[in-house]
N, C-alpha and C positions, 0 to 999 in steps of 0.2 A: 442757570440763567433765569432771572426774574421775568415773569410774564407781565405784559402790560395789563393794567386793570380793566381797560375798556376794549372789548372785542366787538368789531363791526363785522358780522358774519357775511358769507357770500350772498350775492343778489339772488332773490327768488321772486316768484310772481307777486308776493305780498310785500316786497321791499326787503330791506336788510335788517336782520335781527341784531339788537344791541344788548350786550351783557356787560355788567359791571361786577367784577370779582366773582364771576360765575352766576350771578343773578340776572335773569331775563328781565329787561326793563321795557321792552316793546320793539316795534318795527319802525324803520325810518325809510322815507322815500328820497331824502336829500340831506345834505349836511345840516341844514337848518333844523330838521327834525331830530337829528342826533343831538344837537346843542340843546334843544328844548327838553328832550328826554333826560339828558344829564343834569340840566338845571332843576327839573322836578325832583330828581333823586338827590339834589344837594351836592353834586359832585363838581360840575363845571359852571361856576357862576359868572366867570368873565369870558373873554374871547377864547375860543378853543384853538389850539395850534394843532391842526390836523396831522402834520408830519412828525409830531413828537412821538417817537417810538417807545418812549418810556411810559406814555399814557395810552396810546392807541395802537391796536393791531388790526389792520385792515386785511381781511381774508378775501382772496380772489379779486383783487382790484382795490385801488385807493379811493379817496374821497370823491373822485370824479367818475366812478363807475357805479351805476345804479340799476342798469338793466341786465337781465340774464344774457349770457353769451349765446 
């Protein structure tokens, strides 16, 4: 099974780590930050479709989960 290129890692005290094809791009505190990080990387230049499992893998919660449990 092919892995999604964008991984949004579990929430932590510093936000959620965002990786693209295994490369750490930074940390996000909300979906707008994820979009900005991906735009800077040249990956997602249009509107992001957060539930597209071919693009995004959200670990330990989807795009609406930003705080640690």
